[in-house]
N, C-alpha and C positions, 0 to 999 in steps of 0.2 A: 504494500500500500504506500504510494508516494505521498508525501506531505511536505509542507513548508517547514522550515526549521528556525531555531533561534529562540532563546528564552533567558531570563535573568537567572534561572536555576542551572544553566549549563555547566557551571564550574564545579559543582559538587561531584567528587570522584566516584561516589557510590550511588549516583542518581540513576533511577530506573524509569523507563518509559516503554509503552507498548499498547497493544490493542486488546480490548476485551469485548466480547459479544454476549449479550443476554439473550437466551433462547427459552422457549417454553410454549405451551399451548397459548392460543389467543386469550387475552384478558386475564393474564396471571400477574400483571403489574410491571411489565418490562419498561414501558415508556414512562410510567410514573417514577420508577426507580432511576432511570436515566436522568430525568429532570431534577430529581431530588439530589443526586450526586453532583450534577453540574451546577445546581443552584439557580437555574434559569430554565424557562420552558423552551426546549429545543425539539421536543417530540410531542405531537398532539396525543391526547388521551381521551378514551371513551369506553363506555361499558360494552360497546358493540364489538364483535369479533372482527379481525382483519383490519383494525384501524391503521396500523403501520404498513406502508406499502413500499418503503424504500429503506436502504441501509443508511440511517441517519447517524452522523457522528456528533457526539458531544465530548467536550474536553474538560477533564478534571485536573486542576493544578494543585500540587502539594510541594513542600520544600524537599521532600524525599523522592518525588517522582511525578510522573504525568500519566494519566490514563486517558486513552482515546476510546470512548464507549461507542460501540456500533450497535445501535438499536435496530433489530431486524424484524421483518414480518413474522407473525406466529407460524411455526411449522404446522402443516396440516396436509391431509390427503387432498390433492387438488381436484376440482370438478370443472374448472374452466381453464382457458388459455391464460387468463390473468393469474389464476391460482398456480399454474405451472411456472409462470415467470416469477412470482413471489417466492416460491420454493427455490427457484434457481438463484435468486438473490441471496437467500440464506446459505445455500451450498457454497457459492462463490466466496461469501464473506467468511464462513467458518474455515475455509482453506487457508486463510491469511492471518487469523488472529492468534495471539499468544495464549489467551485464556478464554474458555467458554464458561459462562455462568448459567447453569440450568435453573430457571426460576420455577419453584413449586409452591403454591399457596398453602399456608398452614391450615386453612379452614376447609380444605377439600382433600379427600383421600386420593392417594396415587391411583391413577386409572390407566386404561390402555393407551390413551394419547400421550401421557407422560412416559410410559415404557417405550412407545414407538420413538419418541424423540431421543430418549437415552440411548436406544440402540443405534440411532443415526449418528450419534456422537462418536461411535467406534470408527467411523470413516475418517475421522480427523485426529489421528494419533499425535500430531505435532502439538496440538493445543492442550494445555493443562485444564483439568475439569474441576469446577467449584459448584457446589449446590447452594443455592440461595433460597431460603425458606421465607417467602414473602407473606405479608398481611398477618403477622403474628399478633397484632392488636385486635384482630377479628376472631381469635380462637382462644380457648381456655388454656391454661398452663399444661394440664394433662394432655390436651389434644396436640399442643405443640411438641411436647416430649414424645408422644406416640408417632407424630409425623417425622421427627428427627431420626427416630429409630428406623422407621420404614425407609427413609431416604438413604440412611447409611447402608441398608441392605440392597439398595437398588443397583449400586455399582461398587466395585472394590478399589477404584482408582481416584476417589475424591481427594483433592489436595486440602480441601476444607469444606465444612458444612456450616453455614452462617445464617442464623435466623435474624430477620430484620423487619422493620415496618418503614416504608417510604413516607407515608403520610404523618406518622408520629415521630419520624427520624430516629427510630430506635436502632442502634448498632450500625448506623451508616458509616461512622468513623472507623469502626472495626472492619467493616467490609472494604472500605477504601484502603486502609493500611495493609490488609491481607492481599488484596489484588496487586498493589504496588510491589509487595515482596515477591510476587510471582512473575513480575515483568523482567525482561533482560536489562542488563546495564546498558544505558543509552543516554545520549543527550536528549533534550526536549524535542518533541516532534512538531509542536506548534508554538508560536510566540505566546508569551504571557498575555493573559486577557482574552485570548480566543476561547469562545464557548462552543462554537460549531463551525463546520465548513459548509453548511447549507446556505445557499444564496437567498437573498431577500425575497425574490419572486416565489421560490419554493416554500419558504416559511409562511408567506402570506396565503398562498393557495391552500396550504395545510390547515391554517387557522380558520379559513372559510369552510373547509371540509369538516373540521371539528364542530363548528357551529351548526352545520347542516345535519350532522349525525344526531344531534340532540332530539329525542322524542320521536324518531322515525321508527317504523315497524322493522322487525328483525331481518326481513329479506331485502329491504331497501338499501342499507348501508353499502353492500357490495356493488350496487349499481351507480353509486355517486362518484363522480370525478370532478375536479376543479382545475381550470386553467386561468391564467392571468393574461389579459390582452395588453394592458398598458399600466404603467405607474408614472404619474406626472407630479413632480414636486413644484408647487406654486409658492415660490419664495415670497411673493408680494403679500400672500395671505397666511403664511406659515401653515400650509395645508398640503396634504398628499392626496391626490386623486387616484383611485384604483378602479380599474374596469376589469371585471372578471366574469367567467361563465361557470355555471353549475350544470354538469351533464348528468343525465339519467338515461335509462335504456328504453323506456316506454312512455307514451303520452300520459297514461294513468299515473305514472310516478311523477311526472311534471306537475300535475295537479296537486299531488300530495305536498311537494316541496313548496309550491306557491301558496297553497292554503286558501281558505275562504276570503275573497276580496284582497288577496295578497298579504293577509295578516302574518302567515307563517314565514314567508320570505322576508318580511320586514323584521321579524324577530331574529331570524338568522343573520340578517345584515347588522342589526344592533349588537348581537353577541360577538360577531366576527370583528366589527369595527372597534369594540372595546379592547379586544386582545391585540389587534393590529396597532392601535394607538400606543399601547404599552411597548410594542416592539420598535416602532419608528420614532417615538417621542414627539409626535406632532398630531394635530387634528387630522382626521381622515374622512374624505368623502368616498363612499364605497358604492359602486354601481354593479348590481348583480343581474345577470340574465340567465334564465333556466332554458336549457336546450336538450333535445333528444338526439342521442347517438345510438341507434338501434343495436341492441345486443353487443355493445362494445367490448364486454369482457371476453367474448369468444371470437372477436374479429382482429386479426393481426394488424391490419392497416389502421383501424380505429385505435387500437392500443398504442401504436406508434405515435399517432397524432396527440394522444392524451399523455404522452410522456413515459409510457411503459415499454 
């Protein structure tokens, strides 16, 4: 993985830096963990499965080392061309990282999906394996202890098993310290202050998609894609104008996104604008258009147009 270099920490002789990827079933807390460790929102979060669609990098800076977190789509058995491409992103990413952190929630027993992903990790012998037990604040102490035992029996090559809560920030320092210890000796891979290598347009489109995912039915999230046509900075008004499109696969879905008399789309715009303003540090004018790209998840040409 090629990256820019240079940091105030470069001089430390025992400085460590490298790549770690969090994997797991959809909705086990990978993106929430990434944001918590970085200290800023670099990956969108949602209760909907398959929220993450790209390998998003977040950067954690410590005096002892630097972690480049690669938040990947959830591993799953693909049913569409998009699903196949998401799995391909995961496979490519895991071939390059130094550590893989398998995220397993404390409040759900290990199931077939977890075992499937654990078995997939055998294909990446180069990466060290760490088990991260997420959402421990949502489970009783006996349940957490039972889960820790079950996870210890899942594989015999864990470098560490670390229980954490991203929302309550329980043991995040412990996790960071342990991950840095597993990284190779290296100068910093990113300059100090860098939180992500995601471009502004990508981050904006993701924030719009996150807002669009709120409150939609279970089958609809997979059908939503967002593109940004233009970003115009109006220095005279200290304003950023953003023109974007929300794509769905069918006309009926378009109606759901727009809502009665456009009320739902207005709500989506307000939610997205709030997050985008925090990102750009200015007032935002956001124009959203809802369009239909028929069955785009299964169409190679449409996938290309939408950035997949």
